[in-house]
N, C-alpha and C positions, 0 to 999 in steps of 0.2 A: 531541433524539436518541432519547428514549424512544419516540416515535411511529414513528420510522424503524426502531428495533429491533423493535418490535411488528409492523410491516408485513413486515419481512424475515423474522421468525420464522414468520409465517403462510405466506409464500411458500416458505420453506425446508421447512416441515412438509409442505406439499402436494407438493413435489417430492421428498421423502424425503431431504433433505440435512441433516446435523447442523449446527447453527448454530455450536457451539463444541465441538470434539472433546475438549478438556480433556487433550490430550497432555501428558505431563510434559516439562519443559524439558530438552533434551539438552545442558545446559551442559558445557563443558570444565571440569574441576575447578578450574582457576585463575580462571575467570570467576565462580564462585559467591560469592566473598568480597566483591565490590563494591569500595568504596573509590575510586570514580571521581572524577576532578576535577570541581569544581562548575561550571566554565566550558567544558564540552564544546561543540563546534559543533552547530548545529541541522541536522537532516537533512530533505531533501525526498525523499519516496518516489514513484517514478514507475512506474506500471503502464501497459503498452501492450497493446492487445488488438485483435483483429479477429474479430467474430462470436462473442464469448465468451458463455457461459451467464451470465445476470444473477445468479443465486443464487451461483454460484461466485465471480464477480467481487466481489460484495458481501461474501462471507465473507472474501475476501482483504483488502479495505479495512477491514472491521471488525476483523480480527486486528491490523492495524497500528495502528488508532486505540486499541484497548483495551489493547494490550500495549507501547505506546511512551509513555514519560513525556511529557506535553504540552509541557514546556519544551524537549524535545529534538526535537520534530517541528514543522518549519516549515510543511509542507503535504504533501498527498497529491495528486499530479497523475495523473489517469486519462485516458490518450490513446486515443481511439477512432480506429483506423487505417481509417476509412471502412467501418464495418460495413455490410452489405447489408440489404435489406428482408426477407431470409429470417429475420432476427432482430429483429422490431419491438420486442420487450420490452427491448432494450438501449438504445433511444433515450429516449423520454419517461419511462418508469418510472425509469430511472437518474437522469435530471435531477431528477425529483421527489424521489427519496430523497436525493440529494446536497444538494439545497437545504435539507434538514432537518438536515444534519450540522454546522451552525454555522460554515461558512466555511473549515474546514481542508482540505476536499476540493474540488478543482476539476476539471471535465471539459473537455478540449480535444478538439474533433472536427476531424479532418483531412478536407478536401474530397475528396481522392482517395487511393487506396491508395499508401502511401509505402514500406512495408517497415519492419521492426523497427528498424533503426539510425536512419533518418530520423525515425521516430516517437519514438524515445528522445531524439533531439536536439531535437525540437520540445518535448517535455516538459521537458527540461533548460532550454531558453530561457524557459519559462513558470514555472519554479520560483523559490523565494525562499530556499531553504536554502543553508548554506555547504558542505554535503556532499550528494552525490547518491547515492541508492540505487535501482537498477533491479531491479524484480521482474517475474516472469511474473505473469499475471493469475489464476493458480490456485495460490496458495501459502498457507501459514498460518504466522504468526510465533509464536514462543514468548515467554513473558515474559522480559524482559531481553535481547532479541536485539540491540538497537542499541548499548548501552553499551560492550561490548568493542570493537566496530568504531570507534566514535567516539573511544574512548580512544586507540587506536593512531594514528588520524588526528591527534588532538590533539598527540601526541608527535612525529609526523613527517608533515606535510601532503602529502608526495610519495607516500605509500603508496596502493596500490590494494588493496581487500579483496574476497574472494569466500568463499562458504561451501563447505565440502566436504559433499557429500550422501552 
């Protein structure tokens, strides 16, 4: 992962994108205390994109990998909804970088443009976690983002969660 991080940092530097913004965590005051159950379900994080900027996509993936406890992250599924040749950097470089991430990140490429919902369903079918998280391809997670959601699912598996922006 160190080589991957170094390559991404070079790419981000040249494009003028901050690798890690270091934003403080906007925790709700009740979430700061922790005390989560030790047997929380594992999450699969699914990113869907079409012609997304590679650096922005990698920053999103990196924030999930670095800010999610490994025992709570089953996998990260990156669904390419048939990006076009206008964005050649999203194909081969993405595959090369993901290959260095140790197997937690998987790329699923759709042959034809399917739209957001079908792309999400394809990612869900490819995932291995007990809980699915769908993110846009240009987000940044804060530390401790997943535990409050998983804790609520743990207590009531019929819940659906969403963030208030």
